[in-house]
Backbone and ligand atoms as CSV (ligand in chain L), in Angstrom:
chain,resi,resn,atom,element,x,y,z
A,1,UNK,N,N,-91.706,-73.464,64.930
A,1,UNK,CA,C,-92.468,-72.220,64.772
A,1,UNK,C,C,-93.918,-72.527,64.392
A,2,UNK,N,N,-94.842,-71.786,64.991
A,2,UNK,CA,C,-96.254,-71.967,64.624
A,2,UNK,C,C,-96.586,-71.071,63.438
A,3,UNK,N,N,-97.013,-71.708,62.352
A,3,UNK,CA,C,-97.394,-70.918,61.171
A,3,UNK,C,C,-98.717,-70.194,61.416
A,4,UNK,N,N,-98.809,-68.976,60.879
A,4,UNK,CA,C,-100.086,-68.234,60.940
A,4,UNK,C,C,-100.551,-67.971,59.522
A,5,UNK,N,N,-101.820,-68.185,59.305
A,5,UNK,CA,C,-102.409,-67.957,57.989
A,5,UNK,C,C,-103.482,-66.872,58.089
A,6,UNK,N,N,-103.650,-66.167,56.983
A,6,UNK,CA,C,-104.692,-65.127,56.929
A,6,UNK,C,C,-105.856,-65.637,56.075
A,7,UNK,N,N,-107.055,-65.521,56.616
A,7,UNK,CA,C,-108.272,-65.838,55.860
A,7,UNK,C,C,-108.942,-64.505,55.544
A,8,UNK,N,N,-109.007,-64.177,54.266
A,8,UNK,CA,C,-109.562,-62.872,53.922
A,8,UNK,C,C,-110.685,-63.022,52.899
A,9,UNK,N,N,-111.792,-62.414,53.252
A,9,UNK,CA,C,-112.984,-62.472,52.412
A,9,UNK,C,C,-113.270,-61.121,51.785
A,10,UNK,N,N,-113.750,-61.180,50.542
A,10,UNK,CA,C,-113.986,-59.963,49.778
A,10,UNK,C,C,-115.415,-59.450,49.872
A,11,UNK,N,N,-115.810,-58.666,48.867
A,11,UNK,CA,C,-117.041,-57.885,48.933
A,11,UNK,C,C,-118.308,-58.709,49.125
A,12,UNK,N,N,-119.129,-58.197,50.002
A,12,UNK,CA,C,-120.473,-58.725,50.306
A,12,UNK,C,C,-120.472,-59.989,51.140
A,13,UNK,N,N,-119.319,-60.559,51.377
A,13,UNK,CA,C,-119.294,-61.821,52.125
A,13,UNK,C,C,-119.617,-61.608,53.602
A,14,UNK,N,N,-119.597,-60.355,54.045
A,14,UNK,CA,C,-120.083,-60.028,55.398
A,14,UNK,C,C,-121.588,-60.283,55.519
A,15,UNK,N,N,-122.274,-60.428,54.379
A,15,UNK,CA,C,-123.731,-60.648,54.402
A,15,UNK,C,C,-124.108,-62.123,54.437
A,16,UNK,N,N,-123.106,-62.982,54.435
A,16,UNK,CA,C,-123.385,-64.423,54.402
A,16,UNK,C,C,-124.346,-64.831,55.515
A,17,UNK,N,N,-125.290,-65.682,55.137
A,17,UNK,CA,C,-126.259,-66.185,56.117
A,17,UNK,C,C,-127.384,-65.213,56.402
A,18,UNK,N,N,-127.229,-64.002,55.911
A,18,UNK,CA,C,-128.236,-62.971,56.223
A,18,UNK,C,C,-129.072,-62.628,54.992
A,19,UNK,N,N,-128.530,-62.854,53.792
A,19,UNK,CA,C,-129.235,-62.607,52.522
A,19,UNK,C,C,-128.945,-63.778,51.594
A,20,UNK,N,N,-129.823,-64.017,50.645
A,20,UNK,CA,C,-129.659,-65.044,49.603
A,20,UNK,C,C,-129.178,-66.408,50.130
A,21,UNK,N,N,-129.822,-66.947,51.177
A,21,UNK,CA,C,-129.370,-68.252,51.695
A,21,UNK,C,C,-129.502,-69.376,50.672
A,22,UNK,N,N,-130.405,-69.192,49.673
A,22,UNK,CA,C,-130.593,-70.233,48.655
A,22,UNK,C,C,-129.344,-70.367,47.767
A,23,UNK,N,N,-128.559,-69.314,47.661
A,23,UNK,CA,C,-127.332,-69.373,46.838
A,23,UNK,C,C,-126.121,-69.690,47.705
A,24,UNK,N,N,-125.983,-68.981,48.832
A,24,UNK,CA,C,-124.743,-69.072,49.607
A,24,UNK,C,C,-124.896,-69.777,50.954
A,25,UNK,N,N,-126.098,-70.332,51.213
A,25,UNK,CA,C,-126.302,-71.073,52.459
A,25,UNK,C,C,-126.657,-70.165,53.619
A,26,UNK,N,N,-126.886,-70.787,54.763
A,26,UNK,CA,C,-127.350,-70.008,55.922
A,26,UNK,C,C,-126.248,-69.797,56.964
A,27,UNK,N,N,-125.050,-70.284,56.655
A,27,UNK,CA,C,-123.931,-70.118,57.591
A,27,UNK,C,C,-123.389,-68.690,57.496
A,28,UNK,N,N,-123.200,-68.064,58.639
A,28,UNK,CA,C,-122.672,-66.690,58.627
A,28,UNK,C,C,-121.143,-66.715,58.521
A,29,UNK,N,N,-120.593,-65.559,58.201
A,29,UNK,CA,C,-119.130,-65.465,58.102
A,29,UNK,C,C,-118.489,-65.761,59.462
A,30,UNK,N,N,-119.119,-65.284,60.534
A,30,UNK,CA,C,-118.581,-65.548,61.881
A,30,UNK,C,C,-118.545,-67.051,62.157
A,31,UNK,N,N,-119.574,-67.760,61.684
A,31,UNK,CA,C,-119.611,-69.223,61.888
A,31,UNK,C,C,-118.527,-69.929,61.067
A,32,UNK,N,N,-118.302,-69.444,59.848
A,32,UNK,CA,C,-117.215,-70.017,59.027
A,32,UNK,C,C,-115.871,-69.798,59.734
A,33,UNK,N,N,-115.688,-68.585,60.251
A,33,UNK,CA,C,-114.430,-68.273,60.936
A,33,UNK,C,C,-114.233,-69.175,62.158
A,34,UNK,N,N,-115.314,-69.465,62.840
A,34,UNK,CA,C,-115.244,-70.341,64.016
A,34,UNK,C,C,-114.830,-71.762,63.600
A,35,UNK,N,N,-115.414,-72.225,62.498
A,35,UNK,CA,C,-115.093,-73.554,61.957
A,35,UNK,C,C,-113.597,-73.649,61.605
A,36,UNK,N,N,-113.110,-72.598,60.957
A,36,UNK,CA,C,-111.702,-72.574,60.541
A,36,UNK,C,C,-110.792,-72.497,61.777
A,37,UNK,N,N,-111.202,-71.696,62.765
A,37,UNK,CA,C,-110.421,-71.576,64.009
A,37,UNK,C,C,-110.275,-72.925,64.696
A,38,UNK,N,N,-111.403,-73.661,64.742
A,38,UNK,CA,C,-111.372,-74.969,65.414
A,38,UNK,C,C,-110.418,-75.924,64.705
A,39,UNK,N,N,-110.464,-75.914,63.373
A,39,UNK,CA,C,-109.573,-76.809,62.612
A,39,UNK,C,C,-108.114,-76.359,62.774
A,40,UNK,N,N,-107.917,-75.044,62.831
A,40,UNK,CA,C,-106.556,-74.524,63.011
A,40,UNK,C,C,-105.976,-75.005,64.341
A,41,UNK,N,N,-106.801,-74.986,65.378
A,41,UNK,CA,C,-106.350,-75.465,66.690
A,41,UNK,C,C,-105.938,-76.925,66.594
A,42,UNK,N,N,-106.777,-77.731,65.915
A,42,UNK,CA,C,-106.453,-79.163,65.753
A,42,UNK,C,C,-105.143,-79.348,64.990
A,43,UNK,N,N,-104.927,-78.487,64.001
A,43,UNK,CA,C,-103.722,-78.615,63.161
A,43,UNK,C,C,-102.488,-77.978,63.805
A,44,UNK,N,N,-102.727,-77.217,64.855
A,44,UNK,CA,C,-101.605,-76.559,65.532
A,44,UNK,C,C,-101.053,-75.362,64.772
A,45,UNK,N,N,-101.946,-74.678,64.030
A,45,UNK,CA,C,-101.533,-73.461,63.318
A,45,UNK,C,C,-102.386,-72.286,63.797
A,46,UNK,N,N,-101.948,-71.092,63.470
A,46,UNK,CA,C,-102.706,-69.896,63.848
A,46,UNK,C,C,-103.460,-69.345,62.640
A,47,UNK,N,N,-104.561,-68.651,62.911
A,47,UNK,CA,C,-105.314,-68.011,61.820
A,47,UNK,C,C,-105.767,-66.614,62.231
A,48,UNK,N,N,-105.718,-65.714,61.286
A,48,UNK,CA,C,-106.284,-64.379,61.459
A,48,UNK,C,C,-107.344,-64.195,60.386
A,49,UNK,N,N,-108.323,-63.353,60.680
A,49,UNK,CA,C,-109.447,-63.183,59.759
A,49,UNK,C,C,-109.633,-61.714,59.401
A,50,UNK,N,N,-110.047,-61.508,58.152
A,50,UNK,CA,C,-110.373,-60.150,57.716
A,50,UNK,C,C,-111.432,-60.233,56.625
A,51,UNK,N,N,-112.208,-59.172,56.510
A,51,UNK,CA,C,-113.170,-59.068,55.408
A,51,UNK,C,C,-113.179,-57.621,54.956
A,52,UNK,N,N,-113.038,-57.417,53.648
A,52,UNK,CA,C,-113.057,-56.059,53.105
A,52,UNK,C,C,-113.958,-56.025,51.876
A,53,UNK,N,N,-114.687,-54.946,51.764
A,53,UNK,CA,C,-115.488,-54.777,50.554
A,53,UNK,C,C,-114.684,-54.109,49.445
A,54,UNK,N,N,-113.647,-53.396,49.820
A,54,UNK,CA,C,-112.889,-52.620,48.836
A,54,UNK,C,C,-111.718,-53.392,48.244
A,55,UNK,N,N,-111.503,-53.157,46.964
A,55,UNK,CA,C,-110.403,-53.814,46.245
A,55,UNK,C,C,-109.045,-53.405,46.833
A,56,UNK,N,N,-108.894,-52.110,47.099
A,56,UNK,CA,C,-107.618,-51.614,47.631
A,56,UNK,C,C,-107.292,-52.208,48.992
A,57,UNK,N,N,-108.315,-52.355,49.826
A,57,UNK,CA,C,-108.083,-52.941,51.162
A,57,UNK,C,C,-107.647,-54.398,51.050
A,58,UNK,N,N,-108.246,-55.099,50.088
A,58,UNK,CA,C,-107.850,-56.510,49.876
A,58,UNK,C,C,-106.401,-56.583,49.403
A,59,UNK,N,N,-106.038,-55.672,48.529
A,59,UNK,CA,C,-104.659,-55.639,48.026
A,59,UNK,C,C,-103.688,-55.321,49.165
A,60,UNK,N,N,-104.037,-54.339,49.994
A,60,UNK,CA,C,-103.201,-54.006,51.156
A,60,UNK,C,C,-103.051,-55.215,52.080
A,61,UNK,N,N,-104.149,-55.945,52.271
A,61,UNK,CA,C,-104.108,-57.122,53.162
A,61,UNK,C,C,-103.147,-58.176,52.594
A,62,UNK,N,N,-103.157,-58.355,51.283
A,62,UNK,CA,C,-102.241,-59.329,50.661
A,62,UNK,C,C,-100.794,-58.877,50.818
A,63,UNK,N,N,-100.557,-57.584,50.600
A,63,UNK,CA,C,-99.185,-57.068,50.756
A,63,UNK,C,C,-98.680,-57.302,52.172
A,64,UNK,N,N,-99.512,-57.011,53.164
A,64,UNK,CA,C,-99.011,-57.165,54.531
A,64,UNK,C,C,-98.926,-58.631,54.936
A,65,UNK,N,N,-99.771,-59.481,54.343
A,65,UNK,CA,C,-99.674,-60.929,54.627
A,65,UNK,C,C,-98.336,-61.486,54.165
A,66,UNK,N,N,-97.771,-60.870,53.152
A,66,UNK,CA,C,-96.493,-61.352,52.624
A,66,UNK,C,C,-95.396,-61.325,53.691
A,67,UNK,N,N,-95.507,-60.362,54.630
A,67,UNK,CA,C,-94.514,-60.286,55.713
A,67,UNK,C,C,-94.994,-60.953,56.993
A,68,UNK,N,N,-96.304,-61.040,57.160
A,68,UNK,CA,C,-96.834,-61.454,58.473
A,68,UNK,C,C,-97.468,-62.834,58.533
A,69,UNK,N,N,-97.682,-63.453,57.394
A,69,UNK,CA,C,-98.357,-64.757,57.377
A,69,UNK,C,C,-97.612,-65.737,56.469
A,70,UNK,N,N,-97.870,-67.033,56.757
A,70,UNK,CA,C,-97.212,-68.081,55.959
A,70,UNK,C,C,-98.033,-68.434,54.719
A,71,UNK,N,N,-99.258,-67.929,54.643
A,71,UNK,CA,C,-100.113,-68.200,53.492
A,71,UNK,C,C,-101.440,-67.506,53.673
A,72,UNK,N,N,-102.211,-67.452,52.596
A,72,UNK,CA,C,-103.478,-66.721,52.614
A,72,UNK,C,C,-104.581,-67.588,52.006
A,73,UNK,N,N,-105.739,-67.579,52.649
A,73,UNK,CA,C,-106.954,-68.171,52.093
A,73,UNK,C,C,-107.817,-66.989,51.681
A,74,UNK,N,N,-108.115,-66.911,50.394
A,74,UNK,CA,C,-108.776,-65.711,49.869
A,74,UNK,C,C,-110.033,-66.070,49.096
A,75,UNK,N,N,-111.148,-65.495,49.512
A,75,UNK,CA,C,-112.344,-65.507,48.663
A,75,UNK,C,C,-112.489,-64.085,48.136
A,76,UNK,N,N,-112.102,-63.861,46.875
A,76,UNK,CA,C,-112.118,-62.485,46.365
A,76,UNK,C,C,-113.505,-61.991,45.977
A,77,UNK,N,N,-114.560,-62.813,46.194
A,77,UNK,CA,C,-115.913,-62.388,45.808
A,77,UNK,C,C,-115.950,-62.095,44.316
A,78,UNK,N,N,-116.751,-61.124,43.934
A,78,UNK,CA,C,-116.912,-60.824,42.500
A,78,UNK,C,C,-115.642,-60.268,41.865
A,79,UNK,N,N,-114.687,-59.783,42.670
A,79,UNK,CA,C,-113.409,-59.319,42.089
A,79,UNK,C,C,-112.687,-60.448,41.353
A,80,UNK,N,N,-112.998,-61.688,41.786
A,80,UNK,CA,C,-112.440,-62.874,41.121
A,80,UNK,C,C,-112.500,-62.758,39.604
A,81,UNK,N,N,-113.615,-62.209,39.135
A,81,UNK,CA,C,-113.926,-62.312,37.725
A,81,UNK,C,C,-113.361,-61.185,36.871
A,82,UNK,N,N,-112.859,-60.123,37.530
A,82,UNK,CA,C,-112.386,-59.011,36.685
A,82,UNK,C,C,-111.261,-58.170,37.275
A,83,UNK,N,N,-110.805,-58.470,38.500
A,83,UNK,CA,C,-109.808,-57.564,39.095
A,83,UNK,C,C,-108.371,-57.967,38.753
A,84,UNK,N,N,-107.837,-57.292,37.743
A,84,UNK,CA,C,-106.432,-57.531,37.405
A,84,UNK,C,C,-105.520,-56.979,38.490
A,85,UNK,N,N,-106.001,-55.974,39.216
A,85,UNK,CA,C,-105.199,-55.413,40.311
A,85,UNK,C,C,-105.015,-56.454,41.421
A,86,UNK,N,N,-106.085,-57.158,41.731
A,86,UNK,CA,C,-105.992,-58.208,42.755
A,86,UNK,C,C,-105.145,-59.377,42.232
A,87,UNK,N,N,-105.323,-59.699,40.969
A,87,UNK,CA,C,-104.509,-60.761,40.354
A,87,UNK,C,C,-103.026,-60.401,40.438
A,88,UNK,N,N,-102.708,-59.138,40.158
A,88,UNK,CA,C,-101.307,-58.693,40.237
A,88,UNK,C,C,-100.783,-58.795,41.668
A,89,UNK,N,N,-101.628,-58.465,42.640
A,89,UNK,CA,C,-101.200,-58.523,44.052
A,89,UNK,C,C,-100.896,-59.964,44.454
A,90,UNK,N,N,-101.717,-60.898,44.004
A,90,UNK,CA,C,-101.469,-62.310,44.325
A,90,UNK,C,C,-100.156,-62.746,43.702
A,91,UNK,N,N,-99.939,-62.306,42.471
A,91,UNK,CA,C,-98.696,-62.677,41.775
A,91,UNK,C,C,-97.475,-62.023,42.432
A,92,UNK,N,N,-97.688,-60.860,43.051
A,92,UNK,CA,C,-96.563,-60.090,43.591
A,92,UNK,C,C,-96.049,-60.616,44.920
A,93,UNK,N,N,-96.900,-61.340,45.642
A,93,UNK,CA,C,-96.458,-61.789,46.968
A,93,UNK,C,C,-95.861,-63.191,46.876
A,94,UNK,N,N,-95.032,-63.498,47.874
A,94,UNK,CA,C,-94.297,-64.774,47.819
A,94,UNK,C,C,-95.017,-65.893,48.544
A,95,UNK,N,N,-95.902,-65.545,49.485
A,95,UNK,CA,C,-96.575,-66.604,50.251
A,95,UNK,C,C,-97.727,-67.187,49.419
A,96,UNK,N,N,-98.033,-68.491,49.601
A,96,UNK,CA,C,-99.084,-69.106,48.794
A,96,UNK,C,C,-100.476,-68.581,49.128
A,97,UNK,N,N,-101.257,-68.416,48.087
A,97,UNK,CA,C,-102.650,-67.974,48.244
A,97,UNK,C,C,-103.556,-69.090,47.715
A,98,UNK,N,N,-104.493,-69.538,48.547
A,98,UNK,CA,C,-105.494,-70.508,48.088
A,98,UNK,C,C,-106.800,-69.752,47.891
A,99,UNK,N,N,-107.320,-69.831,46.667
A,99,UNK,CA,C,-108.578,-69.147,46.346
A,99,UNK,C,C,-109.749,-70.067,46.696
A,100,UNK,N,N,-110.703,-69.515,47.414
A,100,UNK,CA,C,-111.867,-70.304,47.842
A,100,UNK,C,C,-113.150,-69.647,47.338
A,101,UNK,N,N,-114.056,-70.485,46.846
A,101,UNK,CA,C,-115.412,-70.031,46.527
A,101,UNK,C,C,-116.418,-70.963,47.178
A,102,UNK,N,N,-117.398,-70.374,47.795
A,102,UNK,CA,C,-118.459,-71.174,48.415
A,102,UNK,C,C,-119.221,-71.954,47.352
A,103,UNK,N,N,-119.526,-71.284,46.259
A,103,UNK,CA,C,-120.303,-71.917,45.186
A,103,UNK,C,C,-119.349,-72.471,44.132
A,104,UNK,N,N,-119.883,-73.370,43.306
A,104,UNK,CA,C,-119.099,-73.864,42.167
A,104,UNK,C,C,-119.236,-72.835,41.052
A,105,UNK,N,N,-118.282,-71.936,40.972
A,105,UNK,CA,C,-118.372,-70.828,40.008
A,105,UNK,C,C,-118.454,-71.342,38.565
A,106,UNK,N,N,-117.990,-72.567,38.328
A,106,UNK,CA,C,-117.992,-73.110,36.956
A,106,UNK,C,C,-119.368,-73.601,36.524
A,107,UNK,N,N,-120.279,-73.698,37.472
A,107,UNK,CA,C,-121.632,-74.131,37.147
A,107,UNK,C,C,-122.622,-72.987,37.211
A,108,UNK,N,N,-122.123,-71.778,37.228
A,108,UNK,CA,C,-123.018,-70.617,37.400
A,108,UNK,C,C,-123.045,-69.753,36.129
A,109,UNK,N,N,-123.444,-68.495,36.272
A,109,UNK,CA,C,-123.540,-67.623,35.097
A,109,UNK,C,C,-122.191,-67.549,34.382
A,110,UNK,N,N,-122.271,-67.252,33.093
A,110,UNK,CA,C,-121.060,-67.250,32.265
A,110,UNK,C,C,-119.958,-66.357,32.863
A,111,UNK,N,N,-120.323,-65.167,33.335
A,111,UNK,CA,C,-119.290,-64.237,33.816
A,111,UNK,C,C,-118.574,-64.759,35.059
A,112,UNK,N,N,-119.219,-65.692,35.800
A,112,UNK,CA,C,-118.572,-66.200,37.023
A,112,UNK,C,C,-117.635,-67.368,36.733
A,113,UNK,N,N,-117.670,-67.878,35.507
A,113,UNK,CA,C,-116.879,-69.086,35.212
A,113,UNK,C,C,-115.409,-68.780,35.036
A,114,UNK,N,N,-115.091,-67.515,34.829
A,114,UNK,CA,C,-113.693,-67.148,34.668
A,114,UNK,C,C,-113.169,-66.532,35.962
A,115,UNK,N,N,-112.015,-67.018,36.407
A,115,UNK,CA,C,-111.321,-66.371,37.521
A,115,UNK,C,C,-110.026,-65.785,36.986
A,116,UNK,N,N,-109.885,-64.458,37.087
A,116,UNK,CA,C,-108.618,-63.832,36.663
A,116,UNK,C,C,-107.590,-63.920,37.788
A,117,UNK,N,N,-108.071,-64.205,39.000
A,117,UNK,CA,C,-107.168,-64.250,40.154
A,117,UNK,C,C,-106.546,-65.638,40.358
A,118,UNK,N,N,-107.175,-66.672,39.803
A,118,UNK,CA,C,-106.723,-68.045,40.079
A,118,UNK,C,C,-105.347,-68.350,39.486
A,119,UNK,N,N,-104.995,-67.629,38.434
A,119,UNK,CA,C,-103.756,-67.926,37.711
A,119,UNK,C,C,-102.529,-67.972,38.622
A,120,UNK,N,N,-102.495,-67.049,39.583
A,120,UNK,CA,C,-101.322,-66.994,40.464
A,120,UNK,C,C,-101.570,-67.655,41.814
A,121,UNK,N,N,-102.749,-68.249,41.967
A,121,UNK,CA,C,-103.038,-68.933,43.243
A,121,UNK,C,C,-102.316,-70.276,43.279
A,122,UNK,N,N,-102.037,-70.722,44.500
A,122,UNK,CA,C,-101.426,-72.056,44.654
A,122,UNK,C,C,-102.451,-73.129,44.328
A,123,UNK,N,N,-103.736,-72.828,44.546
A,123,UNK,CA,C,-104.807,-73.761,44.246
A,123,UNK,C,C,-106.147,-73.087,44.450
A,124,UNK,N,N,-107.198,-73.775,44.012
A,124,UNK,CA,C,-108.549,-73.220,44.104
A,124,UNK,C,C,-109.490,-74.296,44.658
A,125,UNK,N,N,-110.350,-73.892,45.583
A,125,UNK,CA,C,-111.394,-74.788,46.099
A,125,UNK,C,C,-112.725,-74.090,45.829
A,126,UNK,N,N,-113.630,-74.769,45.146
A,126,UNK,CA,C,-114.915,-74.136,44.827
A,126,UNK,C,C,-116.039,-75.150,44.928
A,127,UNK,N,N,-117.153,-74.717,45.494
A,127,UNK,CA,C,-118.365,-75.525,45.451
A,127,UNK,C,C,-118.674,-76.318,46.703
A,128,UNK,N,N,-117.842,-76.199,47.709
A,128,UNK,CA,C,-118.050,-76.994,48.922
A,128,UNK,C,C,-118.514,-76.154,50.105
A,129,UNK,N,N,-119.010,-74.971,49.845
A,129,UNK,CA,C,-119.503,-74.124,50.923
A,129,UNK,C,C,-118.409,-73.823,51.933
A,130,UNK,N,N,-118.805,-73.752,53.206
A,130,UNK,CA,C,-117.839,-73.363,54.237
A,130,UNK,C,C,-116.711,-74.380,54.408
A,131,UNK,N,N,-116.979,-75.646,54.049
A,131,UNK,CA,C,-115.923,-76.666,54.131
A,131,UNK,C,C,-114.709,-76.277,53.278
A,132,UNK,N,N,-114.947,-75.523,52.221
A,132,UNK,CA,C,-113.860,-75.110,51.340
A,132,UNK,C,C,-112.748,-74.365,52.072
A,133,UNK,N,N,-113.133,-73.555,53.050
A,133,UNK,CA,C,-112.123,-72.798,53.813
A,133,UNK,C,C,-111.272,-73.753,54.659
A,134,UNK,N,N,-111.929,-74.781,55.190
A,134,UNK,CA,C,-111.205,-75.770,56.010
A,134,UNK,C,C,-110.256,-76.579,55.121
A,135,UNK,N,N,-110.746,-76.955,53.937
A,135,UNK,CA,C,-109.889,-77.707,52.999
A,135,UNK,C,C,-108.679,-76.861,52.590
A,136,UNK,N,N,-108.919,-75.584,52.379
A,136,UNK,CA,C,-107.821,-74.686,52.006
A,136,UNK,C,C,-106.796,-74.589,53.138
A,137,UNK,N,N,-107.289,-74.523,54.376
A,137,UNK,CA,C,-106.379,-74.460,55.528
A,137,UNK,C,C,-105.541,-75.739,55.605
A,138,UNK,N,N,-106.198,-76.868,55.386
A,138,UNK,CA,C,-105.462,-78.141,55.434
A,138,UNK,C,C,-104.384,-78.170,54.355
A,139,UNK,N,N,-104.738,-77.660,53.171
A,139,UNK,CA,C,-103.769,-77.636,52.064
A,139,UNK,C,C,-102.568,-76.757,52.422
A,140,UNK,N,N,-102.830,-75.595,52.997
A,140,UNK,CA,C,-101.717,-74.696,53.364
A,140,UNK,C,C,-100.887,-75.303,54.495
A,141,UNK,N,N,-101.585,-75.821,55.520
A,141,UNK,CA,C,-100.864,-76.365,56.680
A,141,UNK,C,C,-99.994,-77.547,56.261
A,142,UNK,N,N,-100.471,-78.326,55.288
A,142,UNK,CA,C,-99.714,-79.518,54.859
A,142,UNK,C,C,-98.384,-79.131,54.236
A,143,UNK,N,N,-98.271,-77.914,53.765
A,143,UNK,CA,C,-97.000,-77.476,53.174
A,143,UNK,C,C,-95.915,-77.289,54.222
A,144,UNK,N,N,-96.341,-77.203,55.491
A,144,UNK,CA,C,-95.385,-76.917,56.561
A,144,UNK,C,C,-95.240,-78.081,57.538
A,145,UNK,N,N,-95.940,-79.206,57.247
A,145,UNK,CA,C,-95.890,-80.315,58.211
A,145,UNK,C,C,-94.786,-81.316,57.841
L,1,LIG,O1,O,-119.006,-68.506,45.551
L,1,LIG,C1,C,-118.325,-67.620,46.062
L,1,LIG,O2,O,-117.737,-67.739,47.134
L,1,LIG,C2,C,-118.229,-66.253,45.373
L,1,LIG,O3,O,-116.890,-65.788,45.485
L,1,LIG,C3,C,-119.183,-65.339,46.092
L,1,LIG,C4,C,-119.298,-63.953,45.439
L,1,LIG,C5,C,-119.595,-64.068,43.974
L,1,LIG,O4,O,-119.594,-62.786,43.389
L,1,LIG,C6,C,-118.603,-64.951,43.264
L,1,LIG,O5,O,-118.985,-65.058,41.907
L,1,LIG,C7,C,-118.572,-66.339,43.887
L,1,LIG,C8,C,-120.456,-63.168,45.999
L,1,LIG,C9,C,-120.474,-62.993,47.429
L,1,LIG,C10,C,-121.765,-62.321,47.744
L,1,LIG,O6,O,-122.171,-62.830,48.963
L,1,LIG,C11,C,-123.416,-62.602,49.362
L,1,LIG,C12,C,-123.753,-63.217,50.527
L,1,LIG,C13,C,-125.020,-63.048,50.997
L,1,LIG,C14,C,-125.921,-62.233,50.312
L,1,LIG,C15,C,-125.543,-61.608,49.158
L,1,LIG,C16,C,-124.274,-61.774,48.674
């Protein structure tokens, strides 16, 4: 069976490459998705992509991934730091969730150093820019190889 994974990005990440390139780089979300797609092809797995600005939409995406995907790569954006609802959704689903951050959240402002969502994640990748999504895919795919 070919495993399918969901890559879901949270609020404002649709603006990647278009605003604040000094913080988040000049790569657009579409380019990150292309990078992940190419690696998925090499690994022989499938990937679907989504981006939502709303907390509820992200939660719905996690709920449906529980039935439709073998794992989730999630960048929860700023919800990382305070959304107990998103944290509960990650804890509620059975498929592994890898949390990804483009920036090293531990080297940034105090409020970004805490992730309330990481507790129930299978793992966290932070600080490697778009490569982080590829590393997360490799980590998930390795669970099924
Ligand atoms: O480093 C990450 O990936 C973050 O999850 C990105 C979030 C931030 O709130 C987290 O603390 C760390 C912010 C995404 C905002 O993305 C923008 C992209 C371009 C222009 C403005 C915002």
